[in-house]
C-alpha positions in Angstrom: 0.0 0.0 0.0 1.7 3.2 -1.2 0.5 6.6 -0.1 -0.3 9.0 -2.9 -0.7 12.7 -2.5 -4.3 14.1 -2.6 -5.5 15.0 -6.1 -5.9 18.6 -5.0 -5.0 20.7 -2.0 -7.4 20.8 1.0 -9.9 23.6 0.7 -9.3 25.0 4.2 -6.3 25.3 6.5 -7.0 22.5 8.9 -3.5 22.0 10.3 -1.5 19.1 8.9 1.7 19.8 10.9 5.1 21.0 9.7 6.3 17.4 9.1 9.8 18.3 10.5 11.5 16.1 13.0 13.0 17.6 16.2 16.6 17.3 14.9 15.9 19.2 11.7 14.2 22.0 13.5 17.1 22.3 15.9 19.5 22.6 13.0 17.4 25.3 11.4 17.0 27.2 14.6 20.7 27.2 15.5 22.2 27.4 12.0 20.1 30.1 10.4 18.2 27.7 8.2 15.1 28.6 6.2 12.8 28.4 9.1 15.0 30.4 11.4 15.4 33.2 8.7 11.6 33.2 8.2 10.9 33.5 11.9 13.4 36.3 12.2 12.0 38.3 9.3 8.3 37.7 9.6 7.3 35.9 12.7 9.5 37.5 15.3 6.8 39.7 16.9 4.3 36.8 17.0 6.8 34.5 18.6 7.8 37.1 21.2 4.2 37.6 22.2 3.7 33.9 22.4 6.8 33.5 24.5 5.6 36.2 26.9 2.2 34.7 27.2 3.6 31.3 27.8 6.0 32.6 30.5 3.1 34.2 32.3 1.1 30.9 32.1 4.0 28.8 33.3 4.3 30.9 36.5 0.7 30.0 37.4 0.9 26.3 36.7 1.3 25.2 40.4 -1.7 27.4 41.3 -4.0 26.4 38.4 -3.3 22.7 38.0 -3.7 19.7 40.2 -1.5 17.7 37.8 0.3 18.5 34.6 2.6 16.4 32.3 4.3 17.6 29.1 5.6 15.3 26.5 7.7 16.6 23.6 6.9 14.8 20.3 9.4 13.8 17.6 6.8 14.3 14.8 3.6 16.4 14.6 0.4 14.6 15.8 -3.0 15.3 14.4 -5.1 13.2 16.9 -5.0 11.9 20.4 -7.4 9.5 22.1 -7.8 7.7 25.4 -7.7 3.9 25.3 -8.7 1.4 28.0 -7.6 1.6 31.6 -4.8 -1.0 32.2 -4.2 -0.7 36.0 -5.7 1.2 38.9 -3.6 2.1 41.9 -3.6 4.1 45.1 -1.8 7.1 43.7 -2.0 6.7 39.9 -3.7 4.8 37.2 -2.2 3.4 34.0 -4.2 4.0 30.8 -3.6 3.5 27.1 -3.3 6.4 24.7 -3.5 6.6 20.9 -1.4 9.1 18.9 -0.6 9.7 15.3 2.8 10.7 13.8 2.8 12.8 10.6 6.3 12.4 9.1 8.0 13.9 6.0 8.2 10.4 4.4 11.8 9.8 5.4 10.2 7.3 7.8 6.7 5.9 7.6 3.6 7.5 9.1 2.6 5.7 12.2 -0.2 5.1 14.7 1.4 5.1 18.2 0.0 3.1 21.2 1.4 4.5 24.4 0.9 3.6 28.1 0.4 6.6 30.4 0.6 6.9 34.2 -2.2 9.3 35.3 -1.6 10.7 38.7 -4.7 10.8 40.9 -6.2 14.1 42.2 -4.4 15.8 45.1 -1.4 13.5 44.9 1.2 15.6 43.0 3.1 18.3 45.0 3.0 21.8 43.6 6.8 21.8 42.8 6.4 18.6 40.9 3.6 20.0 38.8 5.6 23.1 38.0 9.0 21.5 37.2 8.4 20.1 33.7 10.8 20.3 30.8 9.3 21.5 27.5 12.1 19.9 25.5 11.9 16.4 27.0 9.7 13.4 26.9 7.6 12.9 29.9 8.4 9.9 32.2 4.6 9.4 32.5 4.2 8.5 28.7 5.9 5.4 27.4 5.5 4.0 23.9 4.0 0.5 23.8 3.5 -0.3 20.2 3.9 1.2 16.7 1.7 0.5 13.7 3.0 1.5 10.3 0.0 3.3 8.8 -0.8 3.5 5.1 -0.8 7.3 4.8 -0.8 9.9 7.5 -3.3 9.5 10.3 -5.7 12.4 10.3 -8.1 11.2 12.9 -8.4 8.4 15.5 -11.5 7.2 17.1 -11.8 4.3 19.7 -14.7 1.9 19.8 -16.6 2.4 23.1 -17.6 -1.3 23.4 -13.9 -2.3 23.1 -11.3 0.4 23.3 -8.6 -1.9 21.9 -10.4 -1.4 18.5 -9.8 2.0 16.8 -10.8 3.5 13.5 -8.5 5.9 11.5 -8.9 8.3 8.7 -6.2 9.0 6.2 -6.1 10.6 2.7 -8.3 8.0 1.1 -12.0 7.2 0.8 -11.8 4.2 3.2 -12.0 4.0 7.0 -9.4 1.6 8.5 -10.2 -0.5 11.6 -7.4 -1.8 13.8 -7.3 -4.3 16.6 -4.3 -2.7 18.4 -3.6 -5.8 20.6 -3.6 -8.2 17.7 -1.4 -5.9 15.5 2.3 -6.7 15.7 4.7 -4.1 16.9 6.6 -2.6 14.0 9.9 -0.7 13.6 9.2 2.4 11.6 12.1 2.7 9.1 12.2 3.8 5.5 11.0 1.1 3.2 9.3 -0.9 5.9 6.1 -2.6 4.8 2.8 -1.1 6.0 0.7 -2.7 8.6 -2.5 -4.3 7.4 -5.7 -3.1 8.9 -8.0 -5.7 10.4 -11.0 -4.3 8.5 -11.6 -1.8 5.7 -14.9 0.2 5.6 -15.8 1.2 2.0 -18.5 3.5 0.8 -17.1 7.0 0.1 -16.5 8.1 -3.5 -13.8 10.6 -2.6 -11.3 11.1 0.2 -12.7 11.1 3.7 -10.0 12.8 5.9 -11.4 14.1 9.2 -15.0 13.4 9.9 -15.1 10.2 12.0 -17.2 9.0 14.9 -17.9 5.8 16.9 -21.3 5.1 18.5 -21.8 4.8 22.2 -24.9 2.6 21.9 -23.7 0.0 19.3 -20.5 -0.8 17.3 -21.4 1.6 14.5 -19.0 3.9 12.6 -19.9 7.2 11.0 -17.8 9.1 8.5 -17.9 12.2 6.2 -15.8 13.2 3.3 -15.0 15.3 0.3 -17.8 13.5 -1.6 -20.2 15.6 0.5 -21.8 12.4 1.9 -22.1 10.9 5.4 -21.6 7.1 5.5 -22.8 4.7 8.2 -21.4 1.2 8.9 -21.9 -1.5 11.5 -18.8 -3.4 12.5 -21.1 -6.3 13.3 -21.6 -6.7 9.5 -18.0 -8.0 9.3 -19.0 -11.2 11.2 -21.8 -11.9 8.7 -19.5 -11.4 5.7 -16.7 -13.7 6.9 -18.4 -16.7 5.3 -18.9 -14.9 2.0 -16.5 -13.1 -0.3 -15.5 -10.1 1.9 -12.9 -9.1 -0.6 -15.1 -8.4 -3.6 -14.8 -4.6 -3.1 -11.9 -3.4 -5.3 -11.4 0.1 -3.8 -12.4 3.6 -4.8 -10.6 5.7 -7.3 -7.4 7.2 -5.9 -7.4 4.9 -2.9 -4.1 4.2 -1.1 -5.6 1.1 0.5 -5.8 -2.1 -1.6 -9.1 -3.4 -0.2 -8.7 -6.7 -1.9 -5.8 -7.4 0.5 -8.0 -6.8 3.6 -11.4 -7.8 4.8 -13.9 -5.1 3.7 -17.5 -4.3 4.3 -19.9 -1.8 2.7 -22.1 0.7 4.4 -25.5 0.4 6.1 -26.4 3.8 4.5 -25.1 6.8 2.6 -26.7 10.2 3.4 -26.6 13.2 1.1 -27.5 16.7 2.0 -24.3 18.7 2.3 -23.1 20.9 -0.6 -19.4 20.8 0.3 -16.9 18.7 2.3 -18.2 17.1 5.5 -15.7 18.1 8.2 -17.1 16.3 11.3 -19.8 13.9 12.4 -21.3 12.7 15.7 -23.8 10.1 16.9 -26.7 10.9 19.2 -25.3 9.4 22.5 -28.2 7.0 22.9 -28.8 5.9 19.3 -26.9 4.3 16.4 -29.5 5.6 13.9 -29.6 9.3 14.8 -26.5 11.5 14.1 -25.4 14.9 13.0 -22.8 16.4 10.6 -21.2 19.7 9.8 -19.2 20.9 6.8 -17.6 23.6 4.7 -21.1 24.6 3.5 -21.7 26.2 6.9 -24.5 23.7 7.6 -25.5 21.6 10.6 -27.5 18.6 9.5 -29.4 16.2 11.7 -30.1 12.7 10.3 -32.2 9.6 11.2 -31.3 6.4 9.3 -34.7 4.9 10.2 -36.5 7.3 7.9 -34.2 7.4 4.9 -31.1 9.2 3.5 -32.4 12.7 3.5 -31.8 15.3 6.2 -34.3 15.5 9.1 -33.2 19.1 9.9 -30.8 21.2 7.9 -29.6 24.4 9.6 -28.4 26.7 6.9 -25.7 29.2 7.9 -25.1 27.7 11.4 -22.0 29.9 11.3 -20.6 32.6 9.1 -17.8 30.3 7.8 -16.8 26.6 7.4 -17.8 24.4 10.3 -14.9 22.3 11.6 -16.3 20.3 14.5 -19.5 19.1 16.3 -20.3 17.3 19.5 -23.6 16.0 21.0 -24.2 16.3 24.8 -24.4 12.8 26.4 -26.0 14.3 29.6 -28.8 16.2 27.8 -29.3 15.1 24.2 -31.1 18.3 23.3 -27.8 20.2 23.1 -25.3 20.2 20.2 -22.0 22.2 19.9 -20.5 23.4 16.7 -17.1 25.1 16.1 -16.2 27.1 13.1 -13.5 29.0 11.1 -15.3 32.2 12.2 -13.6 31.7 15.6 -16.9 31.0 17.5 -18.6 28.1 19.1 -22.4 27.8 19.0 -24.7 25.7 21.2 -27.9 24.6 19.5 -31.1 23.1 21.1 -32.5 20.6 18.7 -36.0 21.2 20.0 -35.8 24.6 18.5 -34.5 23.5 15.1 -36.7 23.2 12.1 -36.0 22.2 8.5 -36.7 25.6 6.9 -33.3 27.1 7.2 -31.5 29.5 9.5 -31.9 29.1 13.3 -30.2 31.0 16.1 -28.2 29.1 18.6 -29.0 29.1 22.3 -25.7 30.9 22.8 -22.6 31.8 20.8 -19.3 31.5 22.7 -16.7 34.0 21.6 -13.3 33.4 23.2 -11.0 32.3 20.5 -9.1 34.5 18.0 -8.6 31.8 15.3 -10.5 28.9 13.7 -12.0 26.4 16.2 -10.7 22.9 15.5 -12.3 20.7 18.3 -15.2 20.8 20.6 -16.2 18.3 23.3 -18.7 18.1 26.1 -17.3 17.2 29.5 -18.3 13.7 30.8 -18.4 15.2 34.4 -21.0 18.0 34.1 -23.8 18.5 31.6 -23.1 22.2 31.2 -19.3 22.1 30.8 -17.4 21.7 27.5 -14.0 22.3 26.0 -12.9 24.0 22.8 -9.5 24.2 21.1 -8.4 26.4 18.2 -5.5 27.6 16.0 -4.8 30.3 18.6 -3.1 27.7 20.8 -5.7 27.9 23.5 -7.9 25.2 25.0 -10.9 26.9 26.7 -13.2 25.3 29.3 -16.7 26.7 29.4 -19.8 26.4 31.5 -23.0 27.6 29.9 -24.7 27.8 33.2 -22.4 30.6 34.2 -23.7 32.6 31.2 -27.1 32.7 32.8 -25.7 33.4 36.3 -23.8 36.4 35.0 -26.9 37.7 33.3 -29.1 37.3 36.4 -26.6 38.9 38.7 -25.7 41.7 36.4 -22.0 41.1 37.0 -19.4 41.5 34.3 -16.1 39.7 34.4 -13.1 41.9 33.6 -12.2 40.6 30.2 -13.4 37.0 30.1 -16.2 36.1 27.6 -19.5 34.9 29.2 -19.2 31.2 30.2 -15.4 30.9 30.1 -14.0 29.7 33.4 -10.6 28.2 32.6 -8.1 28.7 29.8 -5.3 26.1 29.2 -2.5 28.1 27.6 0.3 25.5 27.8 0.4 24.9 24.1 2.2 27.5 22.0 0.5 27.0 18.7 -2.6 25.4 17.3 -4.3 22.8 19.5 -5.4 20.2 16.9 -7.1 17.7 19.2 -8.0 17.0 22.8 -10.2 14.6 24.8 -11.6 14.4 28.3 -10.9 11.3 30.2 -13.9 9.3 31.3 -11.9 7.3 33.8 -10.1 10.2 35.5 -12.5 13.0 36.2 -11.6 16.4 34.8 -8.4 15.1 33.2 -7.6 16.1 29.6 -5.2 15.0 27.0 -4.3 17.6 24.3 -1.9 17.8 21.4 -0.6 20.7 19.4 1.6 21.5 16.4 4.0 23.9 18.2 7.2 22.3 17.1 8.6 25.7 16.0 8.5 26.8 19.7 9.3 23.5 21.5 12.1 22.3 19.3 10.2 19.1 18.5 7.4 17.8 16.3 4.8 19.2 18.7 3.5 18.8 22.2 1.4 16.3 24.0 0.0 17.4 27.4 -2.0 15.6 30.0 -3.5 17.9 32.6 -6.1 18.5 35.3 -7.1 21.9 36.6 -7.3 22.3 40.4 -10.7 21.2 41.9 -11.0 24.7 43.6 -12.1 25.9 40.2 -15.1 23.6 39.6 -16.2 22.4 43.0 -19.3 24.1 44.6 -18.4 27.5 45.9 -19.5 26.7 49.5 -17.1 23.8 49.7 -14.2 25.8 48.3 -14.7 28.7 50.7 -15.0 26.4 53.6 -11.7 24.6 52.7 -9.9 27.9 52.2 -11.2 29.2 55.5 -9.8 26.0 57.2 -6.5 26.6 55.5 -6.5 30.2 56.6 -7.3 29.2 60.2 -4.5 26.6 60.1 -2.0 29.2 58.9 -3.0 31.7 61.7 -2.7 29.0 64.3 0.8 28.1 63.1 1.8 31.7 63.3 0.6 31.9 66.9 2.6 28.9 67.8 5.7 30.4 66.2 5.3 33.6 68.2 
């Protein structure tokens, strides 16, 4: 399976990384190479501002975070996802993590399986939280296995029913399914043969690069692509096709995957309604038949596979630019988030949506200064969600705080309504992040900030201090106890 370049450039600037390894960037930075000259001539002011903001953030790390780990990457990564919990302990848990590596073709593109130690809440000392090295690999993250991927990995999604099964998107029409435990560990060197996926999902007529989702309710897979379609599969169909000729599909035009070499299944349904590339998809949390999609046509579309392949609701002009991402609230299925190239995030209530065009969101969140790349609801609280963007920020919002601010008439100094935490540890675009279901309020995030960090990018695992999200009464009572303790100690000293 040989990777071939896309037939045409991507329409929008969804980040694909700089594809430079750490050593090459160090040479350019120290020896006045092309990148160093460019940064000095054009990007100096931007870098200086970023360095200043980062320095200010770093001073606050022991105050803002309960735990923080920084892992310098050799190559840029476009996706990061939590895998299964491997061990639980008194002070830390061990959990699997999936990462991509986007290389410059001097070595193969890879899917990385790592094992991570996740320190439990209120265990790490403040000095340990603050003393991290931006240029080093974290001792908490250890590579477990490498899969040589046919083409760069644009998106990774894990199967909720078995997190050892993951789906990947690359620059081809197919979705690739991998059993990471069954796959052999490979050594990624130039000329090495590509790993063979355990299953190939066919159905797109053009490249499907980013839009990918797994269903919480059943082992269903959803994808969107440049063919403007949304495609639905059931992995269970693979079992029923094993006895028949599962290799009869010959592959789509321009495919980099030879489907005849791998078990392949066709879709349960193909859904048409977008007028441009589909950029993201998401299942309704309780259903394998209801889902939504967003795309470069600025539309949010709701679908129901039980009633056919046409949209149930099509929200025209959901934003004023391309839509990049979408997520469906698992606590309250009425609420859907969308993120856009217009720098904003919108929250829609599907009860208020109709199929006759434009509809206003419940609220529009304005806190980014660049295109939004990822949105995700928190598994801990129904009103909390995170957003990441090309401005290098990962914002944590609580829409309940928007209403509280309106009712009280209070205005925060400069913070947008609803914003209550801002993770500024990345120094360039935050391309992906995910909340942990197993470790409350713990987030993994990845950025393409190699020009700043001297590597291919940054992986960070972090958890804000619980003083920021616990009930106010509890926090005030704890702080009062601490104050009383300090005063008592001072009396004893005197």
